[in-house]
Backbone and ligand atoms as CSV (ligand in chain L), in Angstrom:
chain,resi,resn,atom,element,x,y,z
A,1,UNK,N,N,0.895,-1.292,0.051
A,1,UNK,CA,C,-0.145,0.012,-0.058
A,1,UNK,C,C,0.843,1.220,0.057
A,2,UNK,N,N,0.243,2.411,-0.724
A,2,UNK,CA,C,1.305,3.421,-0.903
A,2,UNK,C,C,1.425,4.108,0.604
A,3,UNK,N,N,2.437,4.895,0.856
A,3,UNK,CA,C,2.552,5.429,2.086
A,3,UNK,C,C,1.219,6.602,2.372
A,4,UNK,N,N,1.015,6.597,3.744
A,4,UNK,CA,C,-0.259,7.507,3.969
A,4,UNK,C,C,0.119,8.898,3.497
A,5,UNK,N,N,-0.837,9.802,2.983
A,5,UNK,CA,C,-0.640,11.287,2.873
A,5,UNK,C,C,-0.474,11.932,4.224
A,6,UNK,N,N,0.441,12.659,4.052
A,6,UNK,CA,C,0.778,13.804,5.217
A,6,UNK,C,C,0.032,14.964,5.076
A,7,UNK,N,N,-0.447,15.324,6.155
A,7,UNK,CA,C,-1.406,16.657,5.985
A,7,UNK,C,C,-0.809,17.519,6.955
A,8,UNK,N,N,-0.611,18.905,6.436
A,8,UNK,CA,C,-0.083,19.896,7.503
A,8,UNK,C,C,-1.424,20.522,8.039
A,9,UNK,N,N,-1.457,20.593,9.368
A,9,UNK,CA,C,-2.682,21.559,9.835
A,9,UNK,C,C,-1.946,22.502,10.650
A,10,UNK,N,N,-2.149,23.655,9.918
A,10,UNK,CA,C,-1.431,24.785,10.385
A,10,UNK,C,C,-2.355,25.827,10.878
A,11,UNK,N,N,-1.836,26.461,12.175
A,11,UNK,CA,C,-2.608,27.291,13.043
A,11,UNK,C,C,-1.790,28.569,13.238
A,12,UNK,N,N,-2.467,29.697,13.031
A,12,UNK,CA,C,-2.118,31.065,13.065
A,12,UNK,C,C,-1.936,31.671,14.402
A,13,UNK,N,N,-1.796,32.969,14.541
A,13,UNK,CA,C,-1.799,33.863,15.748
A,13,UNK,C,C,-3.017,33.783,16.552
A,14,UNK,N,N,-2.648,33.384,17.788
A,14,UNK,CA,C,-3.616,33.664,19.063
A,14,UNK,C,C,-4.312,32.365,19.232
A,15,UNK,N,N,-4.016,31.332,18.168
A,15,UNK,CA,C,-4.816,29.951,18.356
A,15,UNK,C,C,-4.194,29.053,19.313
A,16,UNK,N,N,-2.835,29.744,19.909
A,16,UNK,CA,C,-2.458,28.891,21.027
A,16,UNK,C,C,-2.951,29.353,22.463
A,17,UNK,N,N,-3.866,30.324,22.180
A,17,UNK,CA,C,-4.533,30.690,23.645
A,17,UNK,C,C,-5.779,30.021,23.508
A,18,UNK,N,N,-6.251,28.974,22.693
A,18,UNK,CA,C,-7.619,28.454,22.945
A,18,UNK,C,C,-7.862,28.041,24.103
A,19,UNK,N,N,-9.075,27.889,24.697
A,19,UNK,CA,C,-9.266,27.339,25.996
A,19,UNK,C,C,-9.573,28.544,26.692
A,20,UNK,N,N,-8.655,29.584,26.834
A,20,UNK,CA,C,-8.804,30.835,27.686
A,20,UNK,C,C,-9.382,31.847,26.707
A,21,UNK,N,N,-9.308,31.995,25.425
A,21,UNK,CA,C,-9.598,32.858,24.642
A,21,UNK,C,C,-10.993,32.959,24.245
A,22,UNK,N,N,-11.680,33.996,24.647
A,22,UNK,CA,C,-13.184,34.221,24.285
A,22,UNK,C,C,-13.832,32.969,24.058
A,23,UNK,N,N,-14.134,32.092,25.252
A,23,UNK,CA,C,-14.492,30.720,24.936
A,23,UNK,C,C,-16.038,30.622,24.137
A,24,UNK,N,N,-16.667,31.723,24.501
A,24,UNK,CA,C,-18.236,31.703,23.708
A,24,UNK,C,C,-17.907,31.751,22.296
A,25,UNK,N,N,-17.011,32.399,21.601
A,25,UNK,CA,C,-16.655,32.254,20.462
A,25,UNK,C,C,-16.052,31.219,19.826
A,26,UNK,N,N,-14.744,30.963,20.538
A,26,UNK,CA,C,-13.806,29.782,20.133
A,26,UNK,C,C,-13.974,28.394,20.689
A,27,UNK,N,N,-14.858,28.379,21.941
A,27,UNK,CA,C,-15.078,27.099,22.555
A,27,UNK,C,C,-13.925,26.945,23.756
A,28,UNK,N,N,-14.189,25.846,24.319
A,28,UNK,CA,C,-13.248,25.633,25.521
A,28,UNK,C,C,-12.244,24.641,25.214
A,29,UNK,N,N,-12.114,24.045,24.027
A,29,UNK,CA,C,-11.080,23.156,23.830
A,29,UNK,C,C,-9.671,23.698,23.726
A,30,UNK,N,N,-8.717,23.351,24.194
A,30,UNK,CA,C,-7.179,23.795,23.894
A,30,UNK,C,C,-6.886,23.438,22.489
A,31,UNK,N,N,-5.727,24.038,22.087
A,31,UNK,CA,C,-5.061,23.612,20.867
A,31,UNK,C,C,-4.633,22.159,20.965
A,32,UNK,N,N,-3.947,22.101,22.239
A,32,UNK,CA,C,-3.549,20.462,22.585
A,32,UNK,C,C,-4.792,19.356,22.280
A,33,UNK,N,N,-6.122,19.848,22.981
A,33,UNK,CA,C,-7.226,18.990,22.758
A,33,UNK,C,C,-7.469,18.630,21.255
A,34,UNK,N,N,-7.504,19.938,20.429
A,34,UNK,CA,C,-7.675,19.894,18.902
A,34,UNK,C,C,-6.685,18.803,18.370
A,35,UNK,N,N,-5.363,19.035,18.586
A,35,UNK,CA,C,-4.556,18.200,17.928
A,35,UNK,C,C,-4.707,16.738,18.452
A,36,UNK,N,N,-5.106,16.612,19.484
A,36,UNK,CA,C,-5.439,15.092,19.831
A,36,UNK,C,C,-6.673,14.631,19.010
A,37,UNK,N,N,-7.577,15.365,18.924
A,37,UNK,CA,C,-8.726,14.977,17.964
A,37,UNK,C,C,-8.221,14.563,16.583
A,38,UNK,N,N,-7.336,15.678,16.245
A,38,UNK,CA,C,-6.750,15.458,14.743
A,38,UNK,C,C,-5.978,14.392,14.630
A,39,UNK,N,N,-5.188,13.976,15.441
A,39,UNK,CA,C,-4.535,12.777,15.491
A,39,UNK,C,C,-5.278,11.460,15.413
A,40,UNK,N,N,-6.306,11.545,16.204
A,40,UNK,CA,C,-6.856,10.122,16.427
A,40,UNK,C,C,-7.757,10.142,14.838
A,41,UNK,N,N,-8.488,11.156,14.475
A,41,UNK,CA,C,-9.217,10.989,13.349
A,41,UNK,C,C,-8.481,10.696,12.028
A,42,UNK,N,N,-7.252,11.506,12.028
A,42,UNK,CA,C,-6.200,11.113,11.029
A,42,UNK,C,C,-5.872,9.714,10.967
A,43,UNK,N,N,-5.599,9.071,12.043
A,43,UNK,CA,C,-5.063,7.760,12.195
A,43,UNK,C,C,-6.495,6.935,11.551
A,44,UNK,N,N,-7.403,7.249,11.956
A,44,UNK,CA,C,-8.722,6.369,11.571
A,44,UNK,C,C,-8.760,6.419,9.950
A,45,UNK,N,N,-8.581,7.390,9.445
A,45,UNK,CA,C,-9.023,7.670,8.035
A,45,UNK,C,C,-7.836,7.573,6.853
A,46,UNK,N,N,-6.704,7.274,7.742
A,46,UNK,CA,C,-5.345,7.074,6.725
A,46,UNK,C,C,-4.669,8.132,6.562
A,47,UNK,N,N,-4.641,9.156,7.372
A,47,UNK,CA,C,-3.968,10.506,6.960
A,47,UNK,C,C,-2.903,10.658,8.310
A,48,UNK,N,N,-1.705,11.176,7.800
A,48,UNK,CA,C,-0.551,11.597,8.859
A,48,UNK,C,C,-1.177,12.833,9.047
A,49,UNK,N,N,-0.892,13.447,10.374
A,49,UNK,CA,C,-1.226,14.795,10.545
A,49,UNK,C,C,-0.085,15.421,11.254
A,50,UNK,N,N,0.453,16.549,10.662
A,50,UNK,CA,C,1.476,17.234,11.297
A,50,UNK,C,C,0.954,18.655,11.524
A,51,UNK,N,N,0.750,18.682,12.978
A,51,UNK,CA,C,0.072,19.988,13.543
A,51,UNK,C,C,0.937,21.115,14.014
A,52,UNK,N,N,0.880,22.316,13.709
A,52,UNK,CA,C,1.730,23.145,13.895
A,52,UNK,C,C,0.932,24.620,14.208
A,53,UNK,N,N,1.655,25.330,14.716
A,53,UNK,CA,C,1.137,26.700,15.297
A,53,UNK,C,C,2.096,28.002,15.382
A,54,UNK,N,N,1.912,28.892,14.674
A,54,UNK,CA,C,2.854,30.180,14.816
A,54,UNK,C,C,2.001,31.354,15.070
A,55,UNK,N,N,2.732,32.387,15.761
A,55,UNK,CA,C,2.094,33.611,15.742
A,55,UNK,C,C,2.767,34.521,14.830
A,56,UNK,N,N,3.667,34.235,13.802
A,56,UNK,CA,C,4.522,34.948,13.101
A,56,UNK,C,C,3.940,34.802,11.974
A,57,UNK,N,N,3.810,35.759,11.139
A,57,UNK,CA,C,3.317,35.752,9.610
A,57,UNK,C,C,4.463,35.132,8.796
A,58,UNK,N,N,5.788,35.469,8.731
A,58,UNK,CA,C,6.719,35.052,8.040
A,58,UNK,C,C,6.985,33.422,8.396
A,59,UNK,N,N,7.052,33.163,9.574
A,59,UNK,CA,C,7.047,31.688,9.924
A,59,UNK,C,C,6.211,30.867,9.118
A,60,UNK,N,N,4.770,31.453,9.394
A,60,UNK,CA,C,3.597,30.606,8.579
A,60,UNK,C,C,3.918,30.514,7.150
A,61,UNK,N,N,4.463,31.795,6.589
A,61,UNK,CA,C,4.911,31.560,5.018
A,61,UNK,C,C,5.925,30.523,4.629
A,62,UNK,N,N,6.952,30.421,5.722
A,62,UNK,CA,C,8.278,29.370,5.438
A,62,UNK,C,C,7.436,27.950,5.592
A,63,UNK,N,N,6.681,27.848,6.578
A,63,UNK,CA,C,6.281,26.391,6.722
A,63,UNK,C,C,5.185,26.109,5.677
A,64,UNK,N,N,4.523,26.887,4.892
A,64,UNK,CA,C,3.828,26.648,3.941
A,64,UNK,C,C,4.544,26.374,2.695
A,65,UNK,N,N,5.617,27.179,2.317
A,65,UNK,CA,C,6.533,27.113,1.305
A,65,UNK,C,C,7.315,25.575,1.435
A,66,UNK,N,N,7.531,25.124,2.540
A,66,UNK,CA,C,8.347,23.956,2.938
A,66,UNK,C,C,7.415,22.657,2.537
A,67,UNK,N,N,6.051,23.100,2.838
A,67,UNK,CA,C,5.164,21.839,2.676
A,67,UNK,C,C,5.171,21.265,1.129
A,68,UNK,N,N,5.288,22.251,0.404
A,68,UNK,CA,C,5.274,21.950,-1.089
A,68,UNK,C,C,5.949,20.528,-1.406
A,69,UNK,N,N,7.136,20.415,-0.829
A,69,UNK,CA,C,8.001,19.117,-0.977
A,69,UNK,C,C,7.884,17.970,0.170
A,70,UNK,N,N,7.125,18.162,1.250
A,70,UNK,CA,C,7.286,17.518,2.197
A,70,UNK,C,C,5.778,16.950,2.461
A,71,UNK,N,N,4.725,17.610,2.161
A,71,UNK,CA,C,3.139,17.015,2.588
A,71,UNK,C,C,2.482,17.165,1.378
A,72,UNK,N,N,1.169,16.493,1.416
A,72,UNK,CA,C,0.346,16.311,0.463
A,72,UNK,C,C,-0.894,17.265,0.525
A,73,UNK,N,N,-1.232,17.861,1.736
A,73,UNK,CA,C,-2.169,18.901,1.664
A,73,UNK,C,C,-2.130,19.623,2.746
A,74,UNK,N,N,-2.705,21.008,2.778
A,74,UNK,CA,C,-2.570,21.904,3.810
A,74,UNK,C,C,-4.167,22.272,4.552
A,75,UNK,N,N,-4.351,22.197,5.640
A,75,UNK,CA,C,-5.547,22.724,6.281
A,75,UNK,C,C,-5.005,23.895,6.980
A,76,UNK,N,N,-5.592,25.005,6.877
A,76,UNK,CA,C,-4.933,26.326,7.423
A,76,UNK,C,C,-5.985,27.084,8.105
A,77,UNK,N,N,-5.891,27.177,9.475
A,77,UNK,CA,C,-6.663,28.477,10.077
A,77,UNK,C,C,-5.546,29.451,10.476
A,78,UNK,N,N,-5.590,30.198,9.521
A,78,UNK,CA,C,-4.488,31.618,9.565
A,78,UNK,C,C,-4.942,32.631,10.610
A,79,UNK,N,N,-5.838,32.500,11.471
A,79,UNK,CA,C,-6.554,33.362,12.386
A,79,UNK,C,C,-6.562,34.820,11.828
A,80,UNK,N,N,-6.297,35.750,12.478
A,80,UNK,CA,C,-6.461,37.513,11.914
A,80,UNK,C,C,-5.706,37.384,10.483
A,81,UNK,N,N,-4.667,36.687,10.200
A,81,UNK,CA,C,-4.056,36.805,9.059
A,81,UNK,C,C,-4.902,36.567,7.828
A,82,UNK,N,N,-5.822,35.789,7.972
A,82,UNK,CA,C,-6.814,35.279,7.015
A,82,UNK,C,C,-7.063,36.724,6.126
A,83,UNK,N,N,-7.670,37.656,7.058
A,83,UNK,CA,C,-8.094,38.816,6.599
A,83,UNK,C,C,-7.141,40.041,6.046
A,84,UNK,N,N,-5.979,39.729,6.377
A,84,UNK,CA,C,-4.986,40.778,6.091
A,84,UNK,C,C,-3.873,40.279,5.266
A,85,UNK,N,N,-3.426,39.020,4.967
A,85,UNK,CA,C,-2.299,38.564,4.463
A,85,UNK,C,C,-2.181,38.011,2.888
A,86,UNK,N,N,-1.699,39.042,2.132
A,86,UNK,CA,C,-1.376,38.768,0.805
A,86,UNK,C,C,-0.315,37.639,0.791
A,87,UNK,N,N,0.604,37.790,1.750
A,87,UNK,CA,C,1.664,37.034,1.679
A,87,UNK,C,C,1.499,35.386,1.948
A,88,UNK,N,N,0.213,35.273,2.937
A,88,UNK,CA,C,-0.053,34.066,3.176
A,88,UNK,C,C,-0.962,33.223,1.898
A,89,UNK,N,N,-1.459,33.994,1.211
A,89,UNK,CA,C,-2.135,33.797,-0.048
A,89,UNK,C,C,-1.333,33.289,-1.042
A,90,UNK,N,N,-0.205,34.197,-1.221
A,90,UNK,CA,C,0.812,33.746,-2.434
A,90,UNK,C,C,1.486,32.447,-1.934
A,91,UNK,N,N,1.764,32.337,-0.521
A,91,UNK,CA,C,2.405,31.216,-0.203
A,91,UNK,C,C,1.665,29.786,-0.537
A,92,UNK,N,N,0.270,29.955,-0.280
A,92,UNK,CA,C,-0.579,28.768,-0.536
A,92,UNK,C,C,-0.502,28.509,-2.275
A,93,UNK,N,N,-0.465,29.532,-3.123
A,93,UNK,CA,C,-0.228,29.333,-4.479
A,93,UNK,C,C,0.896,28.795,-4.736
A,94,UNK,N,N,2.011,29.199,-4.188
A,94,UNK,CA,C,3.553,28.621,-4.331
A,94,UNK,C,C,3.508,27.014,-4.075
A,95,UNK,N,N,2.631,26.739,-2.935
A,95,UNK,CA,C,2.684,25.282,-2.469
A,95,UNK,C,C,2.037,24.313,-3.395
A,96,UNK,N,N,0.919,24.645,-4.098
A,96,UNK,CA,C,0.474,23.996,-5.238
A,96,UNK,C,C,0.065,22.557,-4.628
A,97,UNK,N,N,-0.551,22.687,-3.464
A,97,UNK,CA,C,-1.093,21.494,-2.548
A,97,UNK,C,C,-2.679,21.694,-2.422
A,98,UNK,N,N,-3.390,20.540,-2.422
A,98,UNK,CA,C,-4.736,20.761,-2.023
A,98,UNK,C,C,-4.992,21.411,-0.562
A,99,UNK,N,N,-5.844,22.451,-0.407
A,99,UNK,CA,C,-5.793,23.289,0.777
A,99,UNK,C,C,-7.306,23.752,0.979
A,100,UNK,N,N,-7.291,23.759,2.438
A,100,UNK,CA,C,-8.678,24.121,2.875
A,100,UNK,C,C,-8.456,25.197,3.918
A,101,UNK,N,N,-9.039,26.112,3.730
A,101,UNK,CA,C,-9.496,27.399,4.805
A,101,UNK,C,C,-10.180,26.921,6.000
A,102,UNK,N,N,-9.605,27.308,7.021
A,102,UNK,CA,C,-10.723,26.836,8.190
A,102,UNK,C,C,-10.825,27.881,9.195
A,103,UNK,N,N,-11.991,27.774,9.886
A,103,UNK,CA,C,-12.172,28.724,11.029
A,103,UNK,C,C,-13.050,28.109,12.069
A,104,UNK,N,N,-12.802,28.434,13.286
A,104,UNK,CA,C,-13.583,27.785,14.411
A,104,UNK,C,C,-14.942,28.475,14.347
A,105,UNK,N,N,-14.920,29.649,14.192
A,105,UNK,CA,C,-16.120,30.588,14.317
A,105,UNK,C,C,-16.682,30.989,12.616
A,106,UNK,N,N,-18.156,31.259,12.623
A,106,UNK,CA,C,-18.531,31.673,11.286
A,106,UNK,C,C,-18.091,33.259,11.252
A,107,UNK,N,N,-17.018,33.211,10.478
A,107,UNK,CA,C,-16.553,34.793,10.393
A,107,UNK,C,C,-17.606,35.533,9.850
A,108,UNK,N,N,-18.534,35.024,9.032
A,108,UNK,CA,C,-19.630,35.848,8.382
A,108,UNK,C,C,-20.550,36.434,9.297
A,109,UNK,N,N,-20.594,35.916,10.315
A,109,UNK,CA,C,-21.698,36.389,11.459
A,109,UNK,C,C,-20.999,37.233,12.284
A,110,UNK,N,N,-19.875,37.666,12.024
A,110,UNK,CA,C,-18.986,38.389,13.071
A,110,UNK,C,C,-18.769,39.933,12.452
A,111,UNK,N,N,-17.880,40.466,12.883
A,111,UNK,CA,C,-17.478,41.946,12.447
A,111,UNK,C,C,-17.135,42.013,10.959
A,112,UNK,N,N,-17.426,42.957,10.265
A,112,UNK,CA,C,-17.260,43.189,8.952
A,112,UNK,C,C,-16.106,42.921,8.548
A,113,UNK,N,N,-15.020,43.259,9.070
A,113,UNK,CA,C,-13.365,43.086,8.894
A,113,UNK,C,C,-13.228,41.634,8.732
A,114,UNK,N,N,-14.114,40.776,9.211
A,114,UNK,CA,C,-13.511,39.392,9.030
A,114,UNK,C,C,-14.333,38.729,8.218
A,115,UNK,N,N,-15.148,39.537,7.385
A,115,UNK,CA,C,-15.864,38.848,6.256
A,115,UNK,C,C,-15.132,38.663,5.177
A,116,UNK,N,N,-14.046,39.364,4.821
A,116,UNK,CA,C,-12.954,39.242,3.796
A,116,UNK,C,C,-11.999,38.268,4.268
A,117,UNK,N,N,-11.799,37.253,3.121
A,117,UNK,CA,C,-10.476,36.395,3.533
A,117,UNK,C,C,-9.555,36.541,2.032
A,118,UNK,N,N,-8.286,36.977,2.375
A,118,UNK,CA,C,-7.396,36.621,1.200
A,118,UNK,C,C,-7.055,35.353,0.789
A,119,UNK,N,N,-7.513,34.520,1.687
A,119,UNK,CA,C,-7.301,32.980,1.259
A,119,UNK,C,C,-8.053,32.222,0.386
A,120,UNK,N,N,-9.519,32.788,0.591
A,120,UNK,CA,C,-10.488,31.902,-0.111
A,120,UNK,C,C,-10.353,31.707,-1.525
A,121,UNK,N,N,-9.634,32.646,-2.200
A,121,UNK,CA,C,-9.536,32.498,-3.626
A,121,UNK,C,C,-8.583,31.397,-4.148
A,122,UNK,N,N,-7.875,30.949,-3.310
A,122,UNK,CA,C,-6.726,29.886,-3.520
A,122,UNK,C,C,-6.694,28.704,-3.118
A,123,UNK,N,N,-8.018,28.230,-2.283
A,123,UNK,CA,C,-8.044,27.133,-1.592
A,123,UNK,C,C,-9.081,26.269,-2.376
A,124,UNK,N,N,-9.160,24.862,-1.990
A,124,UNK,CA,C,-10.124,24.026,-2.654
A,124,UNK,C,C,-11.568,24.214,-1.764
A,125,UNK,N,N,-11.636,24.528,-0.329
A,125,UNK,CA,C,-12.774,24.800,0.208
A,125,UNK,C,C,-12.498,25.356,1.541
A,126,UNK,N,N,-13.646,25.770,2.042
A,126,UNK,CA,C,-13.609,26.597,3.317
A,126,UNK,C,C,-14.655,25.881,4.275
A,127,UNK,N,N,-14.098,25.849,5.491
A,127,UNK,CA,C,-15.033,25.229,6.678
A,127,UNK,C,C,-14.991,26.436,7.758
A,128,UNK,N,N,-16.173,26.641,8.068
A,128,UNK,CA,C,-16.204,27.748,9.315
A,128,UNK,C,C,-17.244,27.569,10.076
A,129,UNK,N,N,-17.269,27.799,11.317
A,129,UNK,CA,C,-18.652,27.998,12.208
A,129,UNK,C,C,-18.811,26.684,12.991
A,130,UNK,N,N,-18.136,25.470,13.101
A,130,UNK,CA,C,-18.341,24.252,13.676
A,130,UNK,C,C,-17.316,24.115,14.700
A,131,UNK,N,N,-16.649,24.975,15.246
A,131,UNK,CA,C,-15.919,24.959,16.356
A,131,UNK,C,C,-14.697,23.927,16.151
A,132,UNK,N,N,-14.363,23.324,17.213
A,132,UNK,CA,C,-13.296,22.251,17.001
A,132,UNK,C,C,-13.543,21.169,16.155
A,133,UNK,N,N,-14.762,20.940,16.155
A,133,UNK,CA,C,-15.250,19.808,15.273
A,133,UNK,C,C,-14.921,20.292,13.657
A,134,UNK,N,N,-14.694,21.436,13.234
A,134,UNK,CA,C,-14.309,21.991,11.994
A,134,UNK,C,C,-12.819,21.184,11.651
A,135,UNK,N,N,-12.092,20.949,12.487
A,135,UNK,CA,C,-10.804,20.416,12.119
A,135,UNK,C,C,-10.935,18.929,11.864
A,136,UNK,N,N,-11.778,18.392,12.297
A,136,UNK,CA,C,-12.365,17.030,11.971
A,136,UNK,C,C,-12.899,16.874,10.664
A,137,UNK,N,N,-13.790,17.851,10.477
A,137,UNK,CA,C,-14.413,17.943,9.252
A,137,UNK,C,C,-13.574,18.307,8.069
A,138,UNK,N,N,-12.443,19.060,8.505
A,138,UNK,CA,C,-11.856,19.420,7.390
A,138,UNK,C,C,-10.830,18.100,6.886
A,139,UNK,N,N,-10.299,17.401,7.893
A,139,UNK,CA,C,-9.467,16.156,7.715
A,139,UNK,C,C,-10.330,15.177,6.839
A,140,UNK,N,N,-11.452,15.192,6.990
A,140,UNK,CA,C,-12.371,14.281,6.099
A,140,UNK,C,C,-12.565,14.751,4.798
A,141,UNK,N,N,-12.795,15.967,4.583
A,141,UNK,CA,C,-12.758,16.641,3.288
A,141,UNK,C,C,-11.353,16.338,2.589
A,142,UNK,N,N,-10.409,16.633,3.434
A,142,UNK,CA,C,-9.077,16.349,2.963
A,142,UNK,C,C,-8.689,15.096,2.468
A,143,UNK,N,N,-9.277,14.101,2.975
A,143,UNK,CA,C,-9.006,12.566,2.602
A,143,UNK,C,C,-9.751,12.525,1.228
A,144,UNK,N,N,-10.647,13.255,0.929
A,144,UNK,CA,C,-11.499,13.026,-0.429
A,144,UNK,C,C,-10.284,13.929,-1.471
A,145,UNK,N,N,-9.892,14.991,-1.134
A,145,UNK,CA,C,-8.871,15.791,-1.800
A,145,UNK,C,C,-7.580,14.984,-2.385
A,146,UNK,N,N,-7.136,14.299,-1.301
A,146,UNK,CA,C,-5.876,13.507,-1.581
A,146,UNK,C,C,-5.900,12.070,-2.027
A,147,UNK,N,N,-7.307,11.680,-2.058
A,147,UNK,CA,C,-7.580,10.358,-2.725
A,147,UNK,C,C,-7.373,9.161,-1.534
A,148,UNK,N,N,-7.412,9.510,-0.300
A,148,UNK,CA,C,-6.963,8.615,0.879
A,148,UNK,C,C,-8.395,7.675,1.033
A,149,UNK,N,N,-9.392,8.188,0.511
A,149,UNK,CA,C,-10.778,7.327,0.839
A,149,UNK,C,C,-11.172,6.606,-0.367
A,150,UNK,N,N,-10.456,6.388,-1.361
A,150,UNK,CA,C,-10.703,5.775,-2.509
A,150,UNK,C,C,-10.539,4.137,-2.316
L,1,LIG,C1,C,-9.670,32.926,14.440
L,1,LIG,C2,C,-8.951,34.198,14.669
L,1,LIG,O1,O,-7.844,34.434,15.333
L,1,LIG,C3,C,-9.829,35.117,14.119
L,1,LIG,O2,O,-8.838,36.303,13.981
L,1,LIG,C4,C,-10.302,34.976,12.767
L,1,LIG,C5,C,-10.641,32.714,13.258
L,1,LIG,C6,C,-11.350,33.951,12.955
L,1,LIG,C7,C,-11.452,31.256,13.754
L,1,LIG,O3,O,-12.620,31.564,13.853
L,1,LIG,O4,O,-10.932,30.372,13.864
L,1,LIG,O5,O,-11.175,36.024,12.502
């Protein structure tokens, strides 16, 4: 059997504060809880999960660039950089990998400045509003994109 696809699950600024950060919006699960959920679901559906977080835009760009040669797909919750970063959009284009934009909250039900995403135009799909479960939904969608469910 072919090696299992390796998926980068990348988290941007302030997501390291999950659990204590505005729990009515982002939920009570910590990022470590979410990583454990992803590792468990990834194992079950035949995906390797490389779970990362950075508060630094340039570091996120570098991680995405490097994924081009080392990973099979990218799930990205870019946090606030979603709404500001042309650099992250360009990095996703450079990576040329299946990609999913992810948000815990429904950004369209929130402040106007969260309605626009620089990433949406260069990803395969978007998942928002389902809290921590969105990460699992994104992995399941990614299994389809990389053909792990065939
Ligand atoms: C996370 C953030 O940090 C915000 O800046 C985004 C996103 C929404 C989320 O819902 O996961 O606006």
